[in-house]
N, C-alpha and C positions, 0 to 999 in steps of 0.2 A: 370818454372817460378822462377825468382831469389829471390824476396822478397815477403813475406806476411806481410803486415802492420796491426797489431792488435791494436785496440783502445777500451779500456773499457770506457763506458760512463754512466753517470747518471746526468740528468738535465744539459746538457752542451750546451744549445742553445746560450749562450753568447760567447762561445769560439771555438767550434768545426769547425765552418765554416772557421775560420782563418787557422787552420791546414789543412783542406781539400783544401783550395785555394793554400796553399803552395805545396801540393801534385800535384795539377793540373799543376803547373808551373815547376815541376821537369824535368831536362834535361835527366834523366835516366827513362825509361818508363816500364821496365820489372818488374812490381809489381801489386799486388792486394791489396785491402783495405777491412778489415772486422771490422765493428763496432759492438761490443758486448754490448748491452744495458741492464741496470738493471731496466727496466720498468720506464723509465723517465716520469715525469709528466708535462714536458714542451714540446717545439716544436723540441726537438733533432731529432726525427724521420723525421719530415718534412724537416729540414735543410739537413740532410744526403740524403734524397730522391732527393733533388734538384741537387745533384751531379752525378746522375746515367748516365747522358749523357756525363759527363766529365771524370769520373773515372771508373775503373773496381772495383766496390764497392758493398758490401753486408751489409745490416743492419739486425742484428740478435737479436731477443729477447732472452736474457739469461734466462734459467729456474731458475736461482738463482742469487741473488744480492751479490756482493762481488768482489773486484778488482782481487784477485787471481783466483777465479772461472771464472770470465768473461774473463780474459786473456787466461786461459787454454781452455775455450770453443771456443774462437775465433781461437786459434792455431789449435785445433782439426778439425776445419772446414776450414782450409786453405791448400795451396798446395806448397808454396814456399820452396826453398832450405834453405833459412834463414828466420827466423821470427823476425820482428822488432816490439817491443812494444813501443808505444808512449802514453803518457797521452793526454787527449783531449785538454788541454790548452797550448800546446807547439807550437812553430813555428820553421821552418827550412829554410835554404837558398835554392835557386833554384837548386844548384848543390850538395845538401846534399847527396842524394842517389848515385849519380855518384861517389862522392869521397869515400863514404863508400864501394861501390863495388870495386873500384880500390884498396883500402887498403886490402880488403879480398882476392882479386886475387893475390896480391903481398905477403901477410903474412900468408894466410890460417888459420886465427884464428877461434875459436869456439864461443867466446862471446866477445863483445866489447861494450863500451860506450864512452861518450865524456864529456868534461868539460861542465858545465852548465853556462848559462849567463842569467841574469834577464831581463825580459821585463819591464824595469823601468829605469827612468833617475836619480833616487836618488843615491847619492854617497854611502850612507850606505848600500843600497841593493847590489850595485856592489862590495863593500868591503866584505860583508857577503858571497856572492857567490864565490868570489875569495878565501876567507878563507876556505870555504867548499871544493872547488876544490883541494886546497893544502893539507889540513889536512885529509880530509875524502876520498880522491881519490888518489892524486899523491904520498904522502909520504908513503902510505901503500900498493901500488899496487903490490909490489913484495912479500909481506908476507901475506897480507890479502886483496886481490883485491875485490872491490865492485862496485856497480852501483846503481843509483837511478832510480826508475821506470819510470821517464819521458822519458827515452830512453835506451833501451837494445836491442841489435841485437845479436841473438844466432842461431847457426847452428841447423836446425831442428832435425837431428839425435842425437845431443848432448842433446838438450832440452827433447826429448822423452826418451833418455837413463836414465835421472834422474827423469822422470815423472813430469816435469814441476814445476810450483809454488806449494808450500804447501798451501792448501786451508784452513787449520785450523790456519794459522798465519794472524793476522789482521794488523800487522805493521812490517816494516823492511823485508817484504817478498821479496823485490828486492835484498837486500844484502844477504839474506839467499839463494836465488837461485844461485847467483854468487859464494857464499861460497861452495855450493855443487858441482858446476861445477869445481871449482878449486881443490877441494878435490879429484875429480875423474879424474884429470889429463888433463882436457880440457884447451886449450890455450886461455888466456885472453889478451885483449889490451885496453888501455885507450888512447883516442885521445884528444889533445888540440883543434884541428880544423878538421872538422867543429864543432863548439859548438852547443849545443841544447839551444834554447831560451825558457825560462820558465816563466810562469805567477807568479807574486808574491802574488797572492790572499791568499795563505796559511799564508804567513808572515803577511798580513793585518788582516786576520781573527784571528789568534792565538797570534799575537804579536811577534815582531822581537826578543826580548830578550828570550822569552819562546822557540821559535823555535831554536835559537842558543843553548840554554841549552839542549834541547831535542836531537838535532842532535849530539852534542858533547858527550852526555851520550851514545847514540847509538854507536858511533864510539869506545868509550872506552870499552864497553861491547863486541863489535864485536871482538876487539883485544884480550881481556882477556879470553873470554869463548868459542871462536870458534863456532862450529855448534850449541851449546846450548845457544848462546847469546840471541836469541829472547825470549825464555821462561824465562830466568833469568831477562832480562830487563823488560819484561811484569810484572813480580811479583814485581819488584822494583818500577816501575811507578805506578802500582795500589796501592801499599802500601803507597806511598807518596801522591798521588793526587786523586786517585779514577778513573783516566782515563789516556789514553796515547794521 
């Protein structure tokens, strides 16, 4: 099997059906889907179960709640050559997997991600995502490559070699994973197309200016402190605001 698509979920009934419908429409079909659920209290299970006749899909109750644990748990119960991690609130084009597969066959990369595009018509959202793509992904890709957890595709053997996501990290775990892969000599790629379409619910919940400040601070610490950036950033954030 080529791809194992791993989706951590927690109360995603409003979003996950859109992603699963995107997967149903994929022109590339050699993949499985594993939903690792953190004991949702809504109808996430029921919605996923409704796709059993349309997808090669498994719904798994994760024994522990936490995005890193749930991603690792899904990956351990998958079989694809490459593991794709999607957040439950993203959407993709019908040829997304086909284009990713062609790129892998041509370039032989170990880990890749793509530019993010907001599921929003607001001009400020489009600008913020463009700024993120340029500053936090494009400009630093050769010296400190990174990826956001909405979409990461990684070769299974490489992922297992570094023992997956660090489960004691509660934020920036996506960048930390790519940092370790890069440090261990694995090949990284950043694609502008196909983009991953991302919900703006976090911007709406936390506030756009707050999210911009938090993202830029993460990027600065990532560049300055290397593999220790997550711990140093955590201490800084907790000291300043009591939360991340």
